[in-house]
C-alpha positions in Angstrom: 0.0 0.0 0.0 1.4 3.4 -1.0 2.1 5.9 1.8 -0.4 8.8 2.1 1.1 12.1 1.1 -0.3 14.8 3.4 -0.8 18.5 2.7 2.6 19.4 4.1 4.3 17.3 1.4 2.6 19.2 -1.4 3.2 22.5 0.4 7.0 21.7 0.5 7.0 20.6 -3.2 5.1 23.6 -4.4 7.2 26.0 -2.4 10.3 24.5 -3.8 9.0 24.8 -7.3 8.1 28.5 -6.7 11.6 29.2 -5.3 13.3 27.3 -8.1 11.4 29.1 -10.8 12.3 32.5 -9.4 16.0 31.4 -9.2 16.0 30.2 -12.8 14.5 33.5 -13.9 17.0 35.5 -12.0 19.9 33.5 -13.5 18.6 34.1 -17.0 18.1 37.8 -16.3 21.5 38.3 -14.8 23.2 36.4 -17.6 21.3 38.5 -20.1 22.3 41.7 -18.3 25.9 40.6 -18.3 25.8 40.2 -22.1 24.3 43.7 -22.3 27.0 45.2 -20.0 29.7 43.5 -22.1 28.2 45.0 -25.2 28.1 48.5 -23.6 31.7 48.2 -22.3 33.0 46.7 -25.6 31.2 49.0 -28.1 31.0 52.3 -26.3 34.1 51.9 -24.1 36.1 50.5 -27.0 35.1 53.5 -29.2 36.0 55.9 -26.4 39.4 54.4 -25.8 40.1 54.5 -29.6 38.9 58.1 -29.7 36.2 57.2 -32.2 33.3 58.8 -30.5 31.5 59.2 -33.8 30.7 55.5 -33.6 28.3 56.2 -30.7 26.1 58.3 -33.1 25.7 55.3 -35.4 23.7 53.6 -32.6 22.3 56.5 -30.4 20.0 59.1 -32.0 22.0 61.8 -30.3 25.5 60.5 -29.6 28.5 62.8 -29.2 27.5 66.5 -29.9 30.4 68.9 -30.2 28.1 71.7 -29.1 27.1 70.0 -25.8 30.2 69.0 -23.8 28.1 68.7 -20.6 25.6 66.4 -22.3 28.4 64.3 -23.7 29.9 63.9 -20.3 26.6 62.9 -18.7 25.9 60.4 -21.5 29.4 58.8 -21.1 28.9 58.6 -17.3 25.4 57.1 -17.8 26.9 54.3 -20.0 29.7 53.7 -17.5 27.2 53.6 -14.6 25.0 51.1 -16.5 27.9 48.6 -16.6 28.9 49.3 -13.0 25.3 48.8 -11.9 25.0 45.4 -13.6 28.2 44.1 -12.1 27.4 45.5 -8.7 24.0 43.8 -8.9 25.4 40.5 -9.7 27.5 40.7 -6.5 24.6 42.0 -4.4 22.1 39.4 -5.4 24.2 36.4 -4.7 23.0 35.0 -1.3 26.4 33.5 -0.4 27.9 37.0 -0.5 25.4 38.3 2.0 26.0 35.4 4.4 29.8 35.1 4.2 30.9 38.6 3.2 28.6 40.9 5.1 31.0 43.9 4.9 31.4 43.6 1.2 27.6 43.2 0.9 27.0 46.4 2.8 29.5 48.5 0.9 28.5 47.1 -2.5 24.9 47.7 -1.5 25.7 51.4 -1.0 27.3 51.5 -4.4 24.4 49.6 -6.0 21.8 52.0 -4.6 23.9 55.0 -5.6 24.5 53.8 -9.1 20.8 53.2 -9.6 19.9 56.6 -8.3 22.5 58.3 -10.5 21.2 56.3 -13.5 17.7 57.6 -12.8 18.7 61.2 -12.6 20.9 60.8 -15.7 18.0 59.3 -17.6 15.7 62.2 -16.7 18.4 64.6 -17.8 18.9 62.8 -21.2 15.2 62.7 -21.9 14.1 66.1 -20.9 17.1 68.4 -21.0 19.5 67.0 -23.5 16.8 65.5 -25.7 17.3 63.4 -28.8 15.9 60.2 -27.1 13.9 58.1 -29.5 10.2 57.5 -29.0 7.2 59.7 -28.4 5.9 61.6 -25.3 4.2 58.6 -23.9 7.4 56.6 -23.9 9.3 59.5 -22.3 6.7 59.7 -19.6 7.0 56.0 -18.9 10.8 56.4 -18.7 10.3 59.3 -16.3 7.9 57.4 -14.0 10.4 54.6 -14.0 13.2 57.0 -12.9 11.0 58.2 -10.0 10.2 54.6 -9.0 14.0 53.9 -9.0 14.6 56.8 -6.7 11.7 55.8 -4.4 12.8 52.2 -4.2 16.4 53.2 -3.6 15.4 55.5 -0.8 13.3 52.8 0.8 16.0 50.2 0.5 18.6 52.5 2.0 16.2 53.6 4.9 15.3 50.0 5.8 19.0 49.0 5.9 19.8 52.0 8.1 17.1 50.8 10.5 18.3 47.2 10.3 14.9 46.1 9.0 16.6 43.5 6.9 13.5 41.7 5.6 12.0 45.0 4.4 15.4 46.0 3.0 15.7 42.8 0.9 12.2 43.4 -0.5 12.9 47.0 -1.4 16.2 46.0 -2.9 14.4 43.5 -5.1 11.9 46.1 -6.2 14.9 48.4 -7.0 16.4 45.6 -9.1 13.3 45.1 -11.2 12.5 48.8 -11.8 16.1 49.7 -12.5 16.2 46.8 -15.1 13.4 48.6 -17.1 15.8 49.7 -19.9 17.0 46.1 -20.3 13.4 44.7 -20.1 12.4 47.1 -22.8 15.0 45.9 -25.2 14.4 42.2 -24.4 10.6 42.7 -24.7 11.0 44.4 -28.0 13.3 41.8 -29.5 11.0 39.0 -28.2 8.1 40.6 -30.0 10.2 41.0 -33.2 11.4 37.4 -32.9 7.8 36.2 -32.8 6.5 38.4 -35.6 9.7 38.6 -37.7 8.8 42.3 -38.6 7.7 45.4 -36.8 4.1 45.0 -35.7 2.2 47.7 -33.9 4.8 50.4 -34.4 6.7 52.3 -37.0 10.4 51.3 -37.1 11.5 54.6 -38.6 9.8 56.9 -36.0 10.0 54.3 -33.3 6.4 55.1 -32.3 3.2 53.2 -32.1 0.7 51.5 -29.8 2.8 48.5 -29.1 5.8 50.6 -28.0 3.5 52.6 -25.7 2.1 49.5 -24.1 5.6 48.0 -23.8 7.0 51.1 -22.3 4.4 51.4 -19.6 4.4 47.7 -19.1 8.1 47.2 -18.5 9.0 50.6 -17.0 6.0 50.9 -14.7 3.6 48.0 -14.2 4.7 44.5 -14.9 8.1 44.1 -13.0 6.7 45.4 -9.7 3.4 43.6 -10.2 5.0 40.2 -10.9 7.5 40.6 -8.0 4.6 41.4 -5.7 2.7 38.4 -7.0 5.7 36.2 -6.2 6.2 37.7 -2.7 2.6 37.3 -1.8 2.5 33.7 -3.0 5.7 33.0 -1.0 4.4 34.6 2.2 0.7 33.6 2.3 -0.1 31.3 -0.6 -0.8 27.6 -0.5 0.2 25.0 -3.0 -2.4 26.2 -5.6 -1.0 29.7 -5.5 2.6 28.4 -5.6 1.9 26.3 -8.7 0.0 29.2 -10.4 2.7 31.7 -9.8 5.4 29.2 -10.8 3.6 28.8 -14.1 3.5 32.6 -14.6 7.2 32.9 -13.8 7.9 30.0 -16.2 6.2 31.9 -19.1 8.0 35.1 -18.2 11.3 33.2 -18.1 10.7 31.7 -21.6 9.9 35.2 -23.0 13.0 36.5 -21.3 15.1 33.8 -22.9 13.7 34.5 -26.4 14.1 38.2 -26.0 17.6 38.0 -24.6 18.8 35.6 -27.4 17.2 37.8 -30.1 18.7 41.0 -28.6 22.1 39.4 -28.2 22.2 38.1 -31.8 20.4 41.0 -33.4 21.7 44.1 -31.5 24.6 43.4 -29.1 27.0 40.7 -30.4 27.2 42.0 -34.0 28.5 45.4 -32.7 31.1 43.9 -30.4 34.7 43.5 -31.3 35.3 39.9 -30.3 
């Protein structure tokens, strides 16, 4: 006679599945962000080292502008901070580092929060003061809301850490991670859409405007990352096996889309421009 499996057994299995799915998504995301950081360092950094700043303008709508030295400096710093933030995040999100190297975790955490805040302020500057950013007003508003969310999450994560509210701190740090990843999510989401349709659908490729891009911008910059993270945290805290399995399935779908978009972005945008 087979042994009876009680509710605790299914609770344990479903909770493990939920945790495992989140871990797989995080690994995929960090790997994709590392490829993106390598591209930024290789292409933009390589061009800067070689003194070939004009190469930036082949990719950016407004790259180096001889009439705007301050804007050029902020753009260069913004690109450098993007690479630093990705590398700092990879260190910060490894649980072993928090457990075994607490001093490094604290100092890197300060850098991580600072990098994110500076990226947010720099993004606002580039959109509204320097100008030349692709997209329409709706996309620019989504980017701006994202920047404000980054600053808010950064402040909450910092404040919770100062008060030694470590559970709250970790949750705000996760929220900071997903909102600060908005630029990366946008590229991955766009390339996943292109990979499925094999052509621009729902937007004009020349003007980079259209209903799909508006939905994507507000989706990845404002709504979806925080909503999905909260769904995961709620299921983890208060959900039973059914909630665990449901959220695991959602994370699985998101992970698949992330894989498709990351591969398409790497093969279509990032790797071809890198000097390997």
